[in-house]
LUMSE-264194 format. One record per residue (C-alpha): residue number from 0; residue in three letters; x, y, z. Coordinates in nm, 3 decimals. Layout:
// residues N
<rec NUM, "ala", <X, Y, Z>> ...
***
This chain:
// residues 392
<rec 0, "unk", <5.485, -9.675, 10.358>> <rec 1, "unk", <5.108, -9.695, 10.397>> <rec 2, "unk", <5.060, -9.696, 10.021>> <rec 3, "unk", <5.302, -9.990, 9.989>> <rec 4, "unk", <5.114, -10.180, 10.269>> <rec 5, "unk", <4.779, -10.101, 10.099>> <rec 6, "unk", <4.913, -10.266, 9.784>> <rec 7, "unk", <4.944, -10.602, 9.945>> <rec 8, "unk", <4.638, -10.580, 10.181>> <rec 9, "unk", <4.395, -10.753, 9.952>> <rec 10, "unk", <4.640, -11.041, 9.914>> <rec 11, "unk", <4.705, -11.060, 10.288>> <rec 12, "unk", <4.324, -11.080, 10.354>> <rec 13, "unk", <4.293, -11.365, 10.099>> <rec 14, "unk", <4.584, -11.555, 10.251>> <rec 15, "unk", <4.448, -11.520, 10.599>> <rec 16, "unk", <4.096, -11.650, 10.484>> <rec 17, "unk", <4.255, -11.937, 10.310>> <rec 18, "unk", <4.449, -12.036, 10.623>> <rec 19, "unk", <4.139, -11.982, 10.843>> <rec 20, "unk", <3.934, -12.219, 10.615>> <rec 21, "unk", <4.206, -12.481, 10.622>> <rec 22, "unk", <4.332, -12.504, 10.977>> <rec 23, "unk", <4.592, -12.760, 11.098>> <rec 24, "unk", <4.693, -12.868, 11.440>> <rec 25, "unk", <5.047, -12.841, 11.584>> <rec 26, "unk", <5.321, -13.020, 11.390>> <rec 27, "unk", <5.058, -13.110, 11.127>> <rec 28, "unk", <5.071, -12.784, 10.935>> <rec 29, "unk", <5.195, -12.942, 10.609>> <rec 30, "unk", <4.952, -12.748, 10.384>> <rec 31, "unk", <5.018, -12.420, 10.549>> <rec 32, "unk", <5.396, -12.469, 10.556>> <rec 33, "unk", <5.385, -12.561, 10.189>> <rec 34, "unk", <5.202, -12.234, 10.097>> <rec 35, "unk", <5.450, -12.027, 10.303>> <rec 36, "unk", <5.750, -12.200, 10.149>> <rec 37, "unk", <5.635, -12.147, 9.791>> <rec 38, "unk", <5.524, -11.785, 9.859>> <rec 39, "unk", <5.873, -11.698, 9.997>> <rec 40, "unk", <6.049, -11.880, 9.721>> <rec 41, "unk", <5.849, -11.692, 9.460>> <rec 42, "unk", <5.977, -11.376, 9.619>> <rec 43, "unk", <6.334, -11.501, 9.571>> <rec 44, "unk", <6.373, -11.578, 9.937>> <rec 45, "unk", <6.573, -11.893, 10.021>> <rec 46, "unk", <6.392, -12.122, 10.260>> <rec 47, "unk", <6.444, -12.430, 10.472>> <rec 48, "unk", <6.231, -12.659, 10.679>> <rec 49, "unk", <6.304, -12.725, 11.048>> <rec 50, "unk", <6.108, -12.869, 11.334>> <rec 51, "unk", <5.902, -13.083, 11.107>> <rec 52, "unk", <5.660, -12.820, 10.970>> <rec 53, "unk", <5.854, -12.507, 11.054>> <rec 54, "unk", <5.968, -12.279, 10.768>> <rec 55, "unk", <6.254, -12.028, 10.780>> <rec 56, "unk", <6.331, -11.771, 10.513>> <rec 57, "unk", <6.625, -11.525, 10.493>> <rec 58, "unk", <6.625, -11.176, 10.340>> <rec 59, "unk", <6.986, -11.061, 10.311>> <rec 60, "unk", <7.042, -10.689, 10.284>> <rec 61, "unk", <7.309, -10.544, 10.047>> <rec 62, "unk", <7.503, -10.414, 10.350>> <rec 63, "unk", <7.632, -10.614, 10.639>> <rec 64, "unk", <7.467, -10.578, 10.981>> <rec 65, "unk", <7.271, -10.745, 11.250>> <rec 66, "unk", <7.018, -11.023, 11.201>> <rec 67, "unk", <6.660, -10.970, 11.314>> <rec 68, "unk", <6.411, -11.254, 11.343>> <rec 69, "unk", <6.045, -11.196, 11.277>> <rec 70, "unk", <5.826, -11.477, 11.396>> <rec 71, "unk", <5.470, -11.592, 11.319>> <rec 72, "unk", <5.300, -11.911, 11.441>> <rec 73, "unk", <5.120, -12.165, 11.214>> <rec 74, "unk", <4.896, -12.394, 11.426>> <rec 75, "unk", <4.525, -12.409, 11.496>> <rec 76, "unk", <4.329, -12.548, 11.789>> <rec 77, "unk", <4.107, -12.851, 11.847>> <rec 78, "unk", <3.784, -12.634, 11.863>> <rec 79, "unk", <3.473, -12.654, 11.648>> <rec 80, "unk", <3.409, -12.317, 11.482>> <rec 81, "unk", <3.071, -12.155, 11.529>> <rec 82, "unk", <3.125, -11.860, 11.307>> <rec 83, "unk", <2.891, -11.829, 11.004>> <rec 84, "unk", <3.146, -11.673, 10.757>> <rec 85, "unk", <3.239, -11.773, 10.404>> <rec 86, "unk", <3.590, -11.877, 10.517>> <rec 87, "unk", <3.461, -12.096, 10.800>> <rec 88, "unk", <3.677, -12.383, 10.889>> <rec 89, "unk", <3.641, -12.685, 10.650>> <rec 90, "unk", <3.760, -12.928, 10.914>> <rec 91, "unk", <3.515, -13.000, 11.193>> <rec 92, "unk", <3.682, -12.983, 11.530>> <rec 93, "unk", <3.972, -12.766, 11.423>> <rec 94, "unk", <3.976, -12.392, 11.385>> <rec 95, "unk", <4.202, -12.087, 11.405>> <rec 96, "unk", <4.072, -11.962, 11.733>> <rec 97, "unk", <4.385, -11.775, 11.834>> <rec 98, "unk", <4.469, -11.568, 11.525>> <rec 99, "unk", <4.761, -11.755, 11.401>> <rec 100, "unk", <4.619, -11.748, 11.051>> <rec 101, "unk", <4.641, -11.367, 11.063>> <rec 102, "unk", <4.999, -11.382, 11.193>> <rec 103, "unk", <5.112, -11.598, 10.898>> <rec 104, "unk", <4.933, -11.376, 10.649>> <rec 105, "unk", <5.074, -11.051, 10.794>> <rec 106, "unk", <5.429, -11.176, 10.798>> <rec 107, "unk", <5.398, -11.296, 10.437>> <rec 108, "unk", <5.276, -10.957, 10.336>> <rec 109, "unk", <5.567, -10.801, 10.526>> <rec 110, "unk", <5.807, -11.037, 10.353>> <rec 111, "unk", <5.685, -10.924, 10.011>> <rec 112, "unk", <5.754, -10.561, 10.102>> <rec 113, "unk", <6.090, -10.624, 10.268>> <rec 114, "unk", <6.213, -10.841, 9.982>> <rec 115, "unk", <6.188, -10.547, 9.757>> <rec 116, "unk", <6.397, -10.339, 9.993>> <rec 117, "unk", <6.719, -10.540, 10.002>> <rec 118, "unk", <6.931, -10.257, 9.877>> <rec 119, "unk", <6.819, -10.043, 10.163>> <rec 120, "unk", <6.876, -10.303, 10.437>> <rec 121, "unk", <7.193, -10.298, 10.651>> <rec 122, "unk", <7.167, -10.650, 10.782>> <rec 123, "unk", <6.938, -10.949, 10.738>> <rec 124, "unk", <6.594, -11.048, 10.830>> <rec 125, "unk", <6.516, -11.406, 10.930>> <rec 126, "unk", <6.145, -11.493, 10.873>> <rec 127, "unk", <6.037, -11.772, 11.103>> <rec 128, "unk", <5.710, -11.953, 11.067>> <rec 129, "unk", <5.680, -12.168, 11.376>> <rec 130, "unk", <5.467, -12.478, 11.426>> <rec 131, "unk", <5.285, -12.582, 11.740>> <rec 132, "unk", <5.293, -12.266, 11.945>> <rec 133, "unk", <5.005, -12.395, 12.154>> <rec 134, "unk", <5.232, -12.671, 12.297>> <rec 135, "unk", <5.575, -12.495, 12.318>> <rec 136, "unk", <5.692, -12.561, 11.957>> <rec 137, "unk", <5.953, -12.276, 11.991>> <rec 138, "unk", <6.179, -12.512, 12.183>> <rec 139, "unk", <6.183, -12.760, 11.892>> <rec 140, "unk", <6.294, -12.479, 11.659>> <rec 141, "unk", <6.561, -12.361, 11.899>> <rec 142, "unk", <6.697, -12.711, 11.940>> <rec 143, "unk", <6.724, -12.751, 11.560>> <rec 144, "unk", <6.915, -12.427, 11.528>> <rec 145, "unk", <6.669, -12.150, 11.431>> <rec 146, "unk", <6.875, -11.891, 11.615>> <rec 147, "unk", <7.189, -11.993, 11.425>> <rec 148, "unk", <7.322, -11.982, 11.066>> <rec 149, "unk", <7.314, -11.687, 11.063>> <rec 150, "unk", <7.317, -11.607, 11.434>> <rec 151, "unk", <7.011, -11.405, 11.530>> <rec 152, "unk", <7.078, -11.083, 11.726>> <rec 153, "unk", <6.722, -10.994, 11.821>> <rec 154, "unk", <6.359, -11.112, 11.772>> <rec 155, "unk", <6.021, -10.945, 11.730>> <rec 156, "unk", <5.678, -11.106, 11.731>> <rec 157, "unk", <5.314, -10.988, 11.728>> <rec 158, "unk", <4.981, -11.125, 11.827>> <rec 159, "unk", <4.627, -11.015, 11.725>> <rec 160, "unk", <4.440, -10.939, 12.046>> <rec 161, "unk", <4.062, -10.903, 12.080>> <rec 162, "unk", <4.094, -10.769, 12.436>> <rec 163, "unk", <4.240, -10.451, 12.276>> <rec 164, "unk", <4.023, -10.230, 12.052>> <rec 165, "unk", <4.091, -10.238, 11.684>> <rec 166, "unk", <4.348, -9.982, 11.575>> <rec 167, "unk", <4.550, -9.978, 11.902>> <rec 168, "unk", <4.880, -10.153, 11.969>> <rec 169, "unk", <4.982, -10.278, 12.311>> <rec 170, "unk", <5.347, -10.261, 12.403>> <rec 171, "unk", <5.517, -10.269, 12.745>> <rec 172, "unk", <5.861, -10.339, 12.876>> <rec 173, "unk", <5.945, -10.616, 13.118>> <rec 174, "unk", <5.714, -10.915, 13.185>> <rec 175, "unk", <5.409, -10.897, 12.955>> <rec 176, "unk", <5.282, -11.257, 12.949>> <rec 177, "unk", <5.277, -11.522, 13.223>> <rec 178, "unk", <5.482, -11.826, 13.280>> <rec 179, "unk", <5.269, -12.143, 13.272>> <rec 180, "unk", <5.282, -12.469, 13.457>> <rec 181, "unk", <5.040, -12.753, 13.403>> <rec 182, "unk", <4.943, -12.989, 13.682>> <rec 183, "unk", <4.749, -13.306, 13.745>> <rec 184, "unk", <4.629, -13.430, 14.083>> <rec 185, "unk", <4.512, -13.785, 14.121>> <rec 186, "unk", <4.310, -13.832, 14.436>> <rec 187, "unk", <4.281, -14.187, 14.551>> <rec 188, "unk", <4.015, -14.309, 14.793>> <rec 189, "unk", <3.820, -14.632, 14.837>> <rec 190, "unk", <3.524, -14.704, 14.605>> <rec 191, "unk", <3.191, -14.822, 14.722>> <rec 192, "unk", <2.806, -14.796, 14.718>> <rec 193, "unk", <2.656, -14.452, 14.762>> <rec 194, "unk", <2.397, -14.613, 14.986>> <rec 195, "unk", <2.677, -14.710, 15.227>> <rec 196, "unk", <2.924, -14.411, 15.220>> <rec 197, "unk", <3.065, -14.509, 15.560>> <rec 198, "unk", <3.215, -14.816, 15.402>> <rec 199, "unk", <3.409, -14.613, 15.146>> <rec 200, "unk", <3.657, -14.330, 15.133>> <rec 201, "unk", <3.508, -14.061, 14.899>> <rec 202, "unk", <3.771, -13.901, 14.676>> <rec 203, "unk", <3.517, -13.666, 14.535>> <rec 204, "unk", <3.484, -13.482, 14.876>> <rec 205, "unk", <3.865, -13.457, 14.889>> <rec 206, "unk", <3.882, -13.323, 14.532>> <rec 207, "unk", <3.624, -13.058, 14.607>> <rec 208, "unk", <3.818, -12.952, 14.914>> <rec 209, "unk", <4.134, -12.921, 14.714>> <rec 210, "unk", <3.975, -12.699, 14.458>> <rec 211, "unk", <3.856, -12.463, 14.738>> <rec 212, "unk", <4.159, -12.474, 14.955>> <rec 213, "unk", <4.424, -12.399, 14.696>> <rec 214, "unk", <4.261, -12.065, 14.619>> <rec 215, "unk", <4.425, -11.951, 14.946>> <rec 216, "unk", <4.764, -11.975, 14.784>> <rec 217, "unk", <4.702, -11.680, 14.553>> <rec 218, "unk", <4.513, -11.471, 14.803>> <rec 219, "unk", <4.671, -11.549, 15.141>> <rec 220, "unk", <5.024, -11.700, 15.083>> <rec 221, "unk", <5.173, -11.497, 14.792>> <rec 222, "unk", <5.192, -11.115, 14.779>> <rec 223, "unk", <4.927, -10.951, 14.557>> <rec 224, "unk", <5.215, -10.766, 14.402>> <rec 225, "unk", <5.320, -11.091, 14.251>> <rec 226, "unk", <5.027, -11.191, 14.015>> <rec 227, "unk", <4.943, -11.568, 14.056>> <rec 228, "unk", <4.655, -11.747, 13.892>> <rec 229, "unk", <4.567, -12.105, 13.986>> <rec 230, "unk", <4.288, -12.254, 13.778>> <rec 231, "unk", <4.130, -12.594, 13.743>> <rec 232, "unk", <4.022, -12.686, 13.392>> <rec 233, "unk", <3.923, -13.043, 13.423>> <rec 234, "unk", <3.767, -13.272, 13.692>> <rec 235, "unk", <3.696, -13.635, 13.613>> <rec 236, "unk", <3.602, -13.937, 13.806>> <rec 237, "unk", <3.326, -14.195, 13.857>> <rec 238, "unk", <3.127, -14.406, 13.622>> <rec 239, "unk", <2.771, -14.410, 13.755>> <rec 240, "unk", <2.545, -14.200, 13.988>> <rec 241, "unk", <2.525, -14.469, 14.266>> <rec 242, "unk", <2.895, -14.564, 14.270>> <rec 243, "unk", <3.156, -14.388, 14.487>> <rec 244, "unk", <3.474, -14.397, 14.266>> <rec 245, "unk", <3.820, -14.498, 14.368>> <rec 246, "unk", <3.997, -14.199, 14.206>> <rec 247, "unk", <3.918, -13.850, 14.089>> <rec 248, "unk", <4.159, -13.656, 13.871>> <rec 249, "unk", <4.196, -13.275, 13.879>> <rec 250, "unk", <4.396, -13.092, 13.607>> <rec 251, "unk", <4.470, -12.726, 13.586>> <rec 252, "unk", <4.733, -12.453, 13.540>> <rec 253, "unk", <4.936, -12.209, 13.735>> <rec 254, "unk", <5.029, -11.873, 13.584>> <rec 255, "unk", <5.274, -11.613, 13.716>> <rec 256, "unk", <5.433, -11.290, 13.604>> <rec 257, "unk", <5.755, -11.366, 13.798>> <rec 258, "unk", <6.014, -11.642, 13.834>> <rec 259, "unk", <5.810, -11.893, 14.042>> <rec 260, "unk", <6.100, -12.123, 14.118>> <rec 261, "unk", <6.202, -11.901, 14.425>> <rec 262, "unk", <6.054, -11.853, 14.757>> <rec 263, "unk", <5.693, -11.826, 14.635>> <rec 264, "unk", <5.691, -12.147, 14.442>> <rec 265, "unk", <5.319, -12.188, 14.393>> <rec 266, "unk", <5.355, -12.539, 14.258>> <rec 267, "unk", <5.516, -12.668, 14.567>> <rec 268, "unk", <5.248, -12.497, 14.780>> <rec 269, "unk", <4.973, -12.662, 14.578>> <rec 270, "unk", <5.138, -13.001, 14.625>> <rec 271, "unk", <5.160, -12.942, 14.996>> <rec 272, "unk", <4.798, -12.840, 15.038>> <rec 273, "unk", <4.663, -13.115, 14.817>> <rec 274, "unk", <4.844, -13.377, 15.020>> <rec 275, "unk", <4.728, -13.237, 15.346>> <rec 276, "unk", <4.371, -13.201, 15.233>> <rec 277, "unk", <4.373, -13.563, 15.122>> <rec 278, "unk", <4.508, -13.667, 15.460>> <rec 279, "unk", <4.233, -13.500, 15.636>> <rec 280, "unk", <3.978, -13.672, 15.411>> <rec 281, "unk", <4.140, -14.018, 15.456>> <rec 282, "unk", <4.270, -14.022, 15.098>> <rec 283, "unk", <4.611, -13.981, 14.942>> <rec 284, "unk", <4.717, -13.817, 14.609>> <rec 285, "unk", <4.981, -13.804, 14.342>> <rec 286, "unk", <5.067, -13.466, 14.197>> <rec 287, "unk", <5.238, -13.432, 13.858>> <rec 288, "unk", <5.346, -13.112, 13.683>> <rec 289, "unk", <5.545, -12.977, 13.393>> <rec 290, "unk", <5.637, -12.632, 13.275>> <rec 291, "unk", <5.488, -12.535, 12.939>> <rec 292, "unk", <5.604, -12.171, 12.921>> <rec 293, "unk", <5.830, -11.931, 13.103>> <rec 294, "unk", <5.723, -11.564, 13.157>> <rec 295, "unk", <5.765, -11.354, 12.839>> <rec 296, "unk", <5.990, -11.059, 12.906>> <rec 297, "unk", <6.028, -10.772, 12.664>> <rec 298, "unk", <6.375, -10.618, 12.642>> <rec 299, "unk", <6.375, -10.241, 12.722>> <rec 300, "unk", <6.575, -10.138, 12.415>> <rec 301, "unk", <6.367, -10.356, 12.182>> <rec 302, "unk", <6.049, -10.217, 12.349>> <rec 303, "unk", <6.160, -9.857, 12.299>> <rec 304, "unk", <6.214, -9.928, 11.930>> <rec 305, "unk", <5.881, -10.105, 11.905>> <rec 306, "unk", <5.699, -9.806, 12.056>> <rec 307, "unk", <5.873, -9.570, 11.821>> <rec 308, "unk", <5.778, -9.791, 11.528>> <rec 309, "unk", <5.422, -9.827, 11.630>> <rec 310, "unk", <5.378, -9.452, 11.668>> <rec 311, "unk", <5.415, -9.427, 11.295>> <rec 312, "unk", <5.184, -9.721, 11.223>> <rec 313, "unk", <4.906, -9.568, 11.436>> <rec 314, "unk", <4.888, -9.247, 11.627>> <rec 315, "unk", <5.100, -9.218, 11.943>> <rec 316, "unk", <4.795, -9.214, 12.169>> <rec 317, "unk", <4.687, -9.547, 12.020>> <rec 318, "unk", <5.008, -9.711, 12.139>> <rec 319, "unk", <4.913, -9.830, 12.492>> <rec 320, "unk", <5.081, -10.028, 12.768>> <rec 321, "unk", <4.964, -10.386, 12.789>> <rec 322, "unk", <5.038, -10.713, 12.973>> <rec 323, "unk", <4.825, -11.016, 13.049>> <rec 324, "unk", <4.815, -11.351, 13.224>> <rec 325, "unk", <4.797, -11.569, 12.901>> <rec 326, "unk", <5.125, -11.732, 12.804>> <rec 327, "unk", <5.324, -11.765, 12.479>> <rec 328, "unk", <5.624, -11.969, 12.386>> <rec 329, "unk", <5.773, -11.671, 12.213>> <rec 330, "unk", <5.920, -11.634, 12.568>> <rec 331, "unk", <6.176, -11.906, 12.486>> <rec 332, "unk", <6.322, -11.681, 12.212>> <rec 333, "unk", <6.322, -11.364, 12.419>> <rec 334, "unk", <6.490, -11.542, 12.712>> <rec 335, "unk", <6.790, -11.619, 12.480>> <rec 336, "unk", <6.809, -11.301, 12.275>> <rec 337, "unk", <6.678, -10.942, 12.307>> <rec 338, "unk", <6.314, -10.956, 12.201>> <rec 339, "unk", <5.985, -10.768, 12.198>> <rec 340, "unk", <5.631, -10.899, 12.165>> <rec 341, "unk", <5.355, -10.666, 12.069>> <rec 342, "unk", <4.972, -10.695, 12.081>> <rec 343, "unk", <4.772, -10.578, 11.774>> <rec 344, "unk", <4.421, -10.471, 11.880>> <rec 345, "unk", <4.142, -10.638, 11.670>> <rec 346, "unk", <3.854, -10.608, 11.901>> <rec 347, "unk", <3.545, -10.468, 11.738>> <rec 348, "unk", <3.196, -10.565, 11.868>> <rec 349, "unk", <3.029, -10.436, 11.555>> <rec 350, "unk", <3.230, -10.678, 11.344>> <rec 351, "unk", <3.187, -10.965, 11.601>> <rec 352, "unk", <3.563, -10.971, 11.656>> <rec 353, "unk", <3.528, -10.917, 12.033>> <rec 354, "unk", <3.513, -11.282, 12.144>> <rec 355, "unk", <3.804, -11.400, 12.354>> <rec 356, "unk", <4.086, -11.620, 12.216>> <rec 357, "unk", <4.019, -11.998, 12.213>> <rec 358, "unk", <3.642, -11.927, 12.187>> <rec 359, "unk", <3.447, -12.102, 11.904>> <rec 360, "unk", <3.327, -11.756, 11.795>> <rec 361, "unk", <3.672, -11.606, 11.786>> <rec 362, "unk", <3.738, -11.390, 11.481>> <rec 363, "unk", <3.933, -11.076, 11.387>> <rec 364, "unk", <3.871, -10.738, 11.239>> <rec 365, "unk", <4.038, -10.780, 10.905>> <rec 366, "unk", <4.075, -10.410, 10.869>> <rec 367, "unk", <4.360, -10.440, 11.135>> <rec 368, "unk", <4.571, -10.675, 10.907>> <rec 369, "unk", <4.755, -10.384, 10.740>> <rec 370, "unk", <4.848, -10.259, 11.085>> <rec 371, "unk", <5.028, -10.591, 11.154>> <rec 372, "unk", <5.201, -10.590, 10.820>> <rec 373, "unk", <5.324, -10.234, 10.860>> <rec 374, "unk", <5.438, -10.302, 11.219>> <rec 375, "unk", <5.658, -10.596, 11.104>> <rec 376, "unk", <5.808, -10.382, 10.824>> <rec 377, "unk", <5.865, -10.061, 11.024>> <rec 378, "unk", <6.018, -10.249, 11.311>> <rec 379, "unk", <6.257, -10.432, 11.082>> <rec 380, "unk", <6.373, -10.119, 10.908>> <rec 381, "unk", <6.417, -9.934, 11.242>> <rec 382, "unk", <6.602, -10.214, 11.395>> <rec 383, "unk", <6.853, -10.253, 11.115>> <rec 384, "unk", <6.911, -9.883, 11.081>> <rec 385, "unk", <6.908, -9.773, 11.443>> <rec 386, "unk", <7.022, -10.069, 11.655>> <rec 387, "unk", <7.377, -9.936, 11.716>> <rec 388, "unk", <7.249, -9.600, 11.829>> <rec 389, "unk", <6.989, -9.754, 12.061>> <rec 390, "unk", <7.247, -9.978, 12.231>> <rec 391, "unk", <7.455, -9.677, 12.337>> 
***
């Protein structure tokens, strides 16, 4: 297997660098989708477009059996790249700062290998290249039937991860990535002159109190055994140094590794505290929120198969347990069908691939690309050949 993977590695690296140099934002991945489509068709794999820029290919084995979906994401981020590399982004303000370029390249490499194994496959492999992962594009694919025609029995996905050392693979059963809610708090006061603060009602003071007070939710109101992270990412208000503004806007996120719609409900707690803090400060507020991702839960049977597969890709000791508070819309797939999501370590300080995701210096250790290709291939083969045994 490793010799076969090695035979496509140079091509996978070239594909990844091309995608990296030509990043496209969510639902704008026309060039990327076109390359993916042609690549699959050249392999004799039938394709179709769904969800605007999504591409789906189907490899049908010679024997009947289950359908496994392998998924990669296409989109880049609105970040200006700071890496000085030959394949640096050609589009200012847009870069692949989350590794999706690697995911696409690795799955294409796996598709090339699997397309030559049709006679050995007892079932089918649905190759899914998903747009707009950063803003829950998985739902658009589901709504347009990605899990149907043929019906998908299980799904596997992978993500390069700089928090894990190169050469290691992180896999755990149960909840491995957080659910995500986005919120916006608009604090309304009464504007005025900074020389006469007594004649105004300052929303800035109220906003500052909100930021401080809501931290109590995760440390005093919810069990530490239920990880909860409340973070503010944006504060805006005011137009000039000597003017007290009418309003201040706070935006942030809530992440949990549990179903947060029950008793804990951090969003309702945040709303309650924000309103009471505003009352104390003589202001009032409006709180808006929406759910971007649900928690990502790995199926125990799929996880067992992934650990077994990974132990042949790297050594067993390099397969480690891993979970985190980031979020991923792969969760929408795994909430509907048995799924597993694995983390491919690519952190290597000597190669400057240790920067966190969404950082303008983010990059990967390209020596780990073959690991991703082999992981896709081995998992697909194991799933199609052993699924009936594993379910018993």
